[in-house]
C-alpha positions in Angstrom: 3.7 7.3 -2.8 0.5 8.4 -1.1 1.9 11.9 -0.9 2.5 11.9 -4.7 -1.1 10.7 -5.4 -2.6 13.4 -3.2 -0.6 16.1 -4.8 -1.8 15.1 -8.3 -4.6 17.4 -9.4 -6.8 17.3 -12.4 -6.5 20.6 -14.2 -9.6 22.8 -14.2 -11.0 22.7 -17.7 -13.8 25.1 -18.7 -16.9 23.5 -20.0 -18.5 24.5 -23.2 -21.7 26.3 -22.3 -22.9 27.3 -25.8 -20.8 30.5 -26.0 -18.4 29.2 -28.7 -16.3 32.3 -29.0 -15.5 32.4 -25.2 -14.9 28.6 -25.1 -12.7 28.7 -28.1 -10.6 31.5 -26.6 -10.2 29.8 -23.3 -9.5 26.3 -24.6 -7.0 27.7 -27.2 -5.1 29.5 -24.5 -5.1 26.3 -22.3 -3.8 24.1 -25.2 -1.2 26.7 -26.1 0.0 26.8 -22.6 0.4 23.1 -22.6 2.2 23.1 -26.0 -0.6 21.0 -27.6 -2.0 23.7 -29.9 0.3 22.5 -32.7 -1.9 19.4 -33.3 -5.0 21.6 -33.5 -3.4 24.2 -35.8 -1.6 21.9 -38.2 -2.7 18.4 -37.3 -0.3 15.6 -38.2 -0.1 13.0 -40.9 0.1 9.3 -40.2 2.6 7.6 -42.6 1.3 5.6 -45.5 1.4 1.8 -45.2 5.0 0.8 -46.0 6.3 4.3 -45.8 9.8 4.3 -44.3 10.5 6.9 -41.5 13.8 8.1 -40.3 14.4 7.8 -36.5 13.9 11.5 -36.2 10.6 11.4 -38.1 9.5 8.4 -36.0 10.2 10.3 -32.8 8.4 13.4 -34.1 5.4 11.3 -35.0 5.3 9.7 -31.6 5.5 13.1 -29.9 2.7 14.4 -32.1 0.5 11.4 -31.3 1.0 11.9 -27.6 0.2 15.7 -27.9 -2.9 14.8 -30.0 -4.1 12.4 -27.3 -3.6 15.0 -24.6 -5.3 17.7 -26.6 -8.2 15.3 -27.3 -8.4 14.6 -23.5 -8.8 18.3 -22.8 -11.4 18.7 -25.5 -13.3 15.7 -24.2 -13.2 17.2 -20.7 -14.5 20.5 -21.9 -17.4 19.3 -24.2 -20.7 18.1 -22.8 -21.5 14.4 -23.2 -24.5 15.1 -25.5 -22.3 17.2 -27.9 -19.5 14.7 -27.7 -21.8 12.0 -29.0 -22.2 13.9 -32.2 -18.5 14.3 -32.8 -16.9 11.4 -31.1 -16.2 9.6 -34.4 -13.4 12.1 -35.1 -9.9 10.6 -35.0 -7.8 13.6 -34.0 -7.9 16.7 -31.9 -7.9 18.8 -35.0 -11.0 17.0 -36.4 -12.8 17.5 -33.1 -11.8 21.2 -33.0 -12.9 21.7 -36.7 -16.2 19.9 -36.0 -16.9 22.2 -33.0 -16.0 25.2 -35.1 -18.3 24.2 -38.0 -21.2 23.4 -35.6 -21.0 26.4 -33.4 -19.2 29.3 -35.0 -21.9 29.7 -37.6 -21.9 30.4 -41.2 -21.1 33.8 -42.8 -24.9 34.5 -43.2 -25.6 33.7 -39.5 -22.7 35.8 -38.4 -23.8 38.7 -40.5 -27.3 38.5 -39.1 -26.0 38.4 -35.6 -23.8 41.4 -36.2 -26.7 43.4 -37.6 -28.7 42.6 -34.4 -25.7 43.7 -32.3 -25.3 46.9 -34.2 -28.9 47.7 -33.7 -28.6 46.9 -30.0 -25.5 49.1 -29.8 -27.2 52.0 -31.4 -30.4 51.8 -29.3 -28.6 51.4 -25.9 -29.5 54.1 -23.4 -28.6 54.4 -19.8 -31.6 53.6 -17.5 -32.5 56.0 -14.7 -32.0 53.3 -12.0 -28.7 52.2 -13.5 -25.2 53.2 -12.3 -22.6 54.4 -14.7 -20.6 51.3 -14.1 -23.5 49.0 -14.9 -24.4 50.9 -18.0 -20.7 50.9 -19.1 -20.7 47.2 -18.6 -23.7 46.7 -20.9 -22.1 48.9 -23.6 -18.8 47.0 -23.4 -20.6 43.6 -23.6 -22.3 44.6 -26.8 -19.1 46.2 -28.2 -17.0 43.2 -27.4 -19.6 40.9 -29.0 -19.4 43.0 -32.1 -15.7 42.7 -32.1 -16.0 39.0 -31.8 -18.1 39.0 -35.0 -15.2 40.9 -36.6 -16.9 44.4 -36.6 -14.6 47.4 -36.6 -15.5 48.6 -33.1 -13.1 51.4 -32.2 -12.6 53.0 -28.8 -13.8 56.3 -30.2 -17.2 54.7 -31.2 -17.6 53.3 -27.7 -16.6 56.6 -25.9 -18.9 58.6 -28.1 -21.8 56.1 -27.5 -21.4 56.3 -23.8 -21.2 60.1 -23.7 -24.3 60.6 -25.9 -26.4 58.0 -24.1 -26.0 58.8 -20.4 -29.0 60.1 -18.6 -29.7 63.9 -18.5 -28.3 64.2 -14.9 -24.9 63.6 -16.4 -25.1 66.4 -19.0 -22.7 68.6 -17.0 -20.1 65.7 -16.8 -20.4 65.0 -20.5 -19.9 68.7 -21.3 -16.9 68.9 -19.0 -15.3 65.9 -20.6 -16.0 67.1 -24.2 -14.5 70.5 -23.4 -11.4 69.3 -21.5 -10.5 66.1 -23.5 -10.0 65.3 -27.1 -12.7 62.7 -27.7 -10.8 61.3 -30.7 -7.9 60.2 -28.5 -9.8 59.5 -25.3 -9.5 55.8 -24.4 -12.2 53.7 -22.8 -10.0 53.4 -19.7 -9.6 57.2 -19.4 -13.3 57.7 -19.8 
């Protein structure tokens, strides 16, 4: 019995740190892997008072209630106490998920403003003299991925062209060689 207790481990649940898109992706993957996503995606309906359920419907309802409780548990573990206090009145995992989405994903206007800022940032990115190519490439990919998260059409060609045109002058010979030997329109980010 002691052996069983010591082998039980609480799963590692990522905490919400303000980056809603990252948290959402990680928690969704976790809930999908545990087969609890169904209660977030579709929710479930409690029967009306006096509504008769078949044995199959009753079993399905009980299964959904258990999944909902488990999904709520994961959400409670991942959300800071201060944030939870503002959404704890929600009865289901779906209601908690929807409240987080409403609160942190942002309105269309906010998303559009954020995307405009990211586009400006992407266009003005330049490699710094003291920066390595890997560091610069990481900065470009961070902005490009953020733009994609805000549903911008960020193609690999745009990223490749941006990197090639914004490297420091001491990489001009490398850029010329790449442009002459490769088709930039088909060159992937990984190949670059």
